[in-house]
C-alpha positions in Angstrom: 354.5 231.8 -9.7 351.5 230.5 -12.3 349.6 232.8 -14.2 346.3 232.9 -15.5 344.8 235.6 -18.3 341.8 236.1 -19.9 342.1 236.7 -23.6 340.0 239.5 -25.5 338.9 238.9 -29.0 340.9 235.5 -29.7 339.6 232.4 -30.4 341.6 231.2 -27.1 339.8 232.0 -23.9 342.6 232.0 -21.9 346.6 231.9 -21.3 348.4 229.9 -18.1 352.1 230.3 -17.8 354.8 230.2 -15.0 356.9 233.1 -15.0 360.2 232.6 -12.6 363.0 234.8 -12.6 361.4 236.7 -15.8 361.7 233.1 -17.8 358.5 232.0 -19.2 357.6 228.5 -18.5 354.7 225.8 -19.0 352.5 227.8 -21.5 349.0 226.6 -22.1 346.4 228.6 -24.5 342.7 227.4 -23.4 341.1 227.1 -26.6 342.3 228.8 -30.1 343.8 226.5 -32.8 345.8 224.0 -31.4 348.6 223.9 -33.5 349.3 227.4 -33.6 349.1 227.8 -29.9 351.1 224.7 -29.1 353.7 226.5 -31.4 354.0 229.3 -30.0 354.1 228.0 -26.4 356.9 225.6 -27.7 358.9 228.7 -28.9 358.6 231.1 -25.9 359.1 228.2 -23.4 362.4 229.1 -21.3 362.5 232.7 -22.9 362.9 236.1 -21.3 359.3 237.4 -20.8 360.9 240.5 -22.5 362.1 238.8 -25.9 358.9 236.7 -25.8 357.0 240.2 -25.9 359.5 242.1 -28.1 358.6 239.3 -30.7 354.8 238.9 -30.3 353.6 242.1 -29.4 351.0 243.6 -31.9 351.0 240.4 -34.1 347.7 240.6 -35.9 345.1 237.8 -36.8 342.9 239.1 -39.6 341.1 242.3 -38.5 340.8 241.3 -35.0 343.5 243.8 -33.8 345.0 240.9 -31.8 346.0 237.7 -32.0 346.8 235.1 -29.7 350.7 235.8 -29.7 349.7 239.5 -29.2 347.3 238.4 -26.0 350.5 236.5 -24.7 352.4 239.4 -25.2 350.1 241.5 -23.2 349.7 238.5 -20.3 353.3 238.8 -19.5 353.4 242.6 -19.7 350.7 242.1 -16.9 352.9 239.7 -14.9 355.7 241.4 -15.1 353.9 244.5 -13.5 352.7 242.7 -11.0 355.9 241.3 -9.7 
């Protein structure tokens, strides 16, 4: 199922991804630092959502209190709660 998550306090505006049987696929960050967000998306592709959450949750970008990886973890947590 396709999910869209509106990010908070990051350069990216939203994250789109598919979650199929707990596996993350087709991650797309809208906005943000292209190299970083494409890298995060490529590394997380095909991983279990729980594993991505463990690796990315609470990663900080400067003094923002969050980051694009942290927002991906929050998006995945939200998607898992809804399924």
